[in-house]
C-alpha positions, 0 to 999 in steps of 0.5 A: 890770585895766589897767596902764601900762608903759614900754619902752626900745628901739632901732631902725635907721630906714632902712626906716621912713617915720617913728617916728610914725604918720600920723594919720587922721580915724578916730583912733588905732585902726588899724595902720600897719606903716610906722612905729615906733609902728604896728609896736609896736602891732601887736606888742602886739596879738599878746598880745591885750589887752582894749584897743587898745594905743596907744603914746606915743613919747618922741620923734618922728624922721624916716624914716631916723633911728636910735635907740640908746635911746629910750622909749615908754609904753602901757596894757594891760588884762588880764582880772580883776585880772591884770597882764602881766609886763614880762619877758613883754612884752619877750619877746613884742614882740622875738619878733614883731620877730624873726619879721617881720624888723623892725629894732626891739629892746626893751631893757627893759620896766617897769611904771610909775605911771599918770601916767608920760608918756614924752614930757612926763616926759623930762628931756633927750634926747641925739642923736648925729650921725656924720660922716665926712670924707674925709682931706685926703691922699686926692685924688679925681678929680671924676668919682669918686663918694665912694660907691665908698669907703664901707665897706658896713657903714656903708651908711645909718649915717653921713654921708660928705662930701668937701669941698675943705677941712674945718677941724674947729677952726672946726667946734668954734668955731662949735658953741659959738654953739648952746649956750644958750637960743635961738630956732631958727626959722632952723634949723627946717623951715618948716611953714605949719600950725605957723608959730605955734608958738614955736621957743625951745629950750635946747641944754645942750651940744655935744660933738665928738670923734673917732669910729670906723667900724663895721668887720668883720675884713675892713675892718680890713685896709684903710686908712680913707679917712675921718676920723670925728667924733661930734657929741653934742647934749644938750637937753630938746627940739628943733624939726623938723630942727633938729639936721640943719640945725645940722650942715649949717651947721657943715659950711659953716663948716668948709668956709669958706663961712660964718664962725663968727659968722654962726651968731650972726646966724642965731640973733639974727635968727630967720627962714626968710629968715636961712637960707642956701640953699647950706647942705645939710640933712644926711641922716637916715642919720647921726642917732641918738637916743642916749638919753632921760633920766628921774628914777629915781623916775619909773621905779619903780612904787608899788603903793600909789598911786591907780591912775587907770587903774581904772574904775567902782566900784573906782575910786570905792571907792578914792577914798572910802577915801583920802578917809576916811583923810584925814578920819581924819587931820584928825580926829586932828590936830584932837583933838590 
């Protein structure tokens, strides 16, 4: 019997090429150990389902981007009328990742209705960008690399910068221009193959607050050289590289290279030509997919619903039974 499952999981994306597999002419049925999607499928293959376990991600992230809580769905077919237990799947997938030293962890696995779609049913997504700015009182020689001051536990976990000036209030003021429904063509990585796609998206909110470093008992003994900032961006969907380019633009404003209102112009004149070449696209190290939100009822399995994954006579029989029930109810209404 075939059933659909949703899994919520986390990963540290440093070692992966991307979350999504590379698509080949042969189709979906192939392993790809360099991607999150491919490794999830390899883990599911170990339990030997009757079908190939195609994994559908809620969100696509670039290489180096991390996730604190993201989602995917997949269908698994088991012999006869048996269905895999979600707890068993959670255990076996995590066991595979642990044994192969893979930085992915399944937090929860649920059986869901057969029309659940991890990507299209998502109400919104929240991204977190971790930024660390060197404190103004720390004076560094031009020849000294900032990397010598970065705590080792923060390696590839946060974006560290040392601008000559950094005004967090200008940063916050400029961020307000992004909130709302805009065309983000200026803030998209240009791709000729996807140039025809519309780039209008809604940013529901941007929250900027004081962050904190990942510390060990040793590093707490030292004075931190950086001010940490957490930038939370909340919206339903985003164009490619949008958040990293947004953060890079805000850093340029805080550094005095742009005025806050310049962002308004970049949004009102959506074009790759509106992008300023001196703006640096922020690295993926500091970007986290923090959460994917769904309606609670979409995550509750209803065994009485029509199973669209059934096949053959069983599927047709269930349709006929449901039709028969409908006709009986209609006859009852007519007679009353």
